[in-house]
Residue, then its C-alpha position, 0 to 999 in steps of 0.5 A: m170735921i165733915r162737911t156735906r153738900v147734896g148734888y148730882t154726879g156720875g153722868t154726862k149731862e153738864n149742869p144738871t138740875y133736880h128737874d133735868l137730871g139727865d143720867h146723873s145720880e143724886t149724891v152727897e159729897l163729903d169733905f172729911d179729915p181722915r185724922v178725925i174719921s177714916y174713909e173705912r168708918l165713913l163706908e161702915v156708916f154708909f152701908a149701915g144706913h140703908d139696904a144696899s141689897y135693894c136694886r133701885s129701878s132708876r139711876q137717880y136713886m142708885s146706891a153708889v160710892f164714887y171714889h177719887d183714887a185707887d186706894q179709895k176704890r180698893t177700900a170701897e170694894e173691900a167694904k162692899a164685900k164685907e157688907e155682902q158677907r155680913a148681910g148674906k146678900t148680894v150688895q147692889t152698890q156700885i163702886l164708880p170713879a168720881s166725876t164732876f160734882y154739881p151742887a144741887e139747888d139751894y133748897h136741897q142743901k141742909y134740908a132739915l136745917q132750913a125747915d127749922s126757922t129757929v136753928m136756921g136763924d142762928f146760922r143766918r146770923m153767923y153766916p149771912e151768905f147761904r153758901d157759907i152755911v152749906g160749907s159750915t161743919a157746924a151747920t152740917r152737924a146741926n142738920a144731922y142732929l135735926y134729922g135725929c142722927g147722932e148720939l146724945e152724948q156726942l151732941q152734948r160734947e159738941l153743943d158749946g162749939l156750935g155757937l147756937s142760942d139756948e133755944s136752938e140747943r134745946r131743939l137739937l137736944s129734943r131730936v136726939e133724946 
């Protein structure tokens, strides 16, 4: 189980918005079950998903891992060192203490899902309140598949549990095939 929300953290401005970010960074907050996926595995996916050696010119788009306790900090630092060794380059990712997370505006949440009226329509029928879509693990999974993330075999195993129409299932399958 993983749920994600897009938002802002790491700065001092209260209640930032996309157009008034202050000194925050755009981030993704992950709620995960460590019995299903480990923090170490999440960090592997994080480092595999971007060039962590690239130095961003703005704090808004910097590469960062925000940790919640000493164990997460240690694990993140070890993952960063492992990535530096693997890449043979200095990793620019900052390892920082988590601070208040401010969810981004609704139009930033589940962006690919919101762009697909068929799949989004299924979730609107299941969850009349948008905040419930944002909090849904199934919606998070569908959003990822709409971005083309994930393996076909994994999607096929999960498909029945997402509660989607046949048309929505076809749309997700077309994105990962």
